[in-house]
C-alpha angles and dihedrals in degrees: 000000000000114000093226133018123177118189125190090326117186136173126188130188102197105293092348118096113215097173131009125192098331113178129167141117130240121216131188110289131051122316119184123216109202129180144129120268111289094025093122099257096133092044090053092048093049091052091048091052094048097251096114128039112226117239087228141343124049140271111204124190111192088342097308131107105255094208092056103037119071089179093061092044088063088064090063128079119199135192111187125211094237127058121253107173141147090238097207094056121098118245090250092046091052096049092043091052091050089051091054090051087056090056100260093131115177093359093061094098093055093046091045092055091047092052093046089051091054093052096044092247100115092092092065097031091125094051118108114247093235089062095049125107121238091260092051091050091051090053089049090052091050091049093054090049089055100039098095094041097244125200091223126043117198110189121182111202090326095172097058110122095011119120124239094267092047091050091056090049093050093047088052089051091052088053091050091053092048091050089055090056099263119144104232118196109184128176130206139156090218110082095198093059091057096042091059093069112009129112093191138010141209120206114206125188132163090355094304135102104241097176136002143162140070111356094244091056092049090049087056089061089053098045093112096043105120107229114215115224131183110213127187115197139165090245108022097171094053092045092047093053092050093048091053090047092051093051092234090122131039098198141017133192130174125234120199112241116202126322099295116114113253092012105134142141130223120241106201133194105212117191096188111033096184093052091047095052091048095050102040100077094056092043096055091045089053091051095040092234125148121226114216101173139003114184128171110228100196108033091127119099090248091077095045091049093048088055094048092047093047097246136114116258108275092016132100125272 
């Protein structure tokens, strides 16, 4: 039995459509939910966790309707994007209380400490929530999602506010959960974060699924998407000419850098990112050119969605 099956799911808020005809399955492992702000990610996750009733369609968790079955909802752990704390509680008190609400009873304290240890929050377990930083609060939310050892984890933008080291730790935690057989459904508006750990991905835009499946298949849909890169080099004009000649880029523009004469960066349109990254080191060695900086300009999901929807990034579909 599939852990999660969504069929023709829709949610309307008066005349506003939050979700429209969403259908896909979730299997054990990590599935990423990626979409720009306002795509419907949080609405979808609230339906999946039984907090919102769909206007039509069904959300099944282990074959049961999640809205109707409190028993099946206990098999789901949820970390929302926004905070909803009793601010005067300690971190440990909060996670312990959430464990008791999930039916842990007298064992809630043990389970809470274990969950806090997994998320790196045990060291500030006695701190009041109102005195916690954004990163600390995120770790506390993750701990309460884990406290009852759920079969499904639904995590809405869980890496917001966490520093780079913490992000690596959390991504490792998601992988550990997936390796233990947990179905992890994690949302982000940053495509690169999800790509680092996911086995499959769902692209959501304007309340609709516009692409989903194994990451390799979804990449196939994006193979012609021209990635924009900003490149700083010791001789940008020479490198630019060679890149155009090689066919690794389809377009080049120059961006002024600072006030110094001749100081400029390359802005590249790269049709095949993987081929570009493989070929670039040998090419710059051949030319004897130094690379100072290479920065993707449109790695966020906004650019990918704009491409799939046939619009320019930042424009309307």
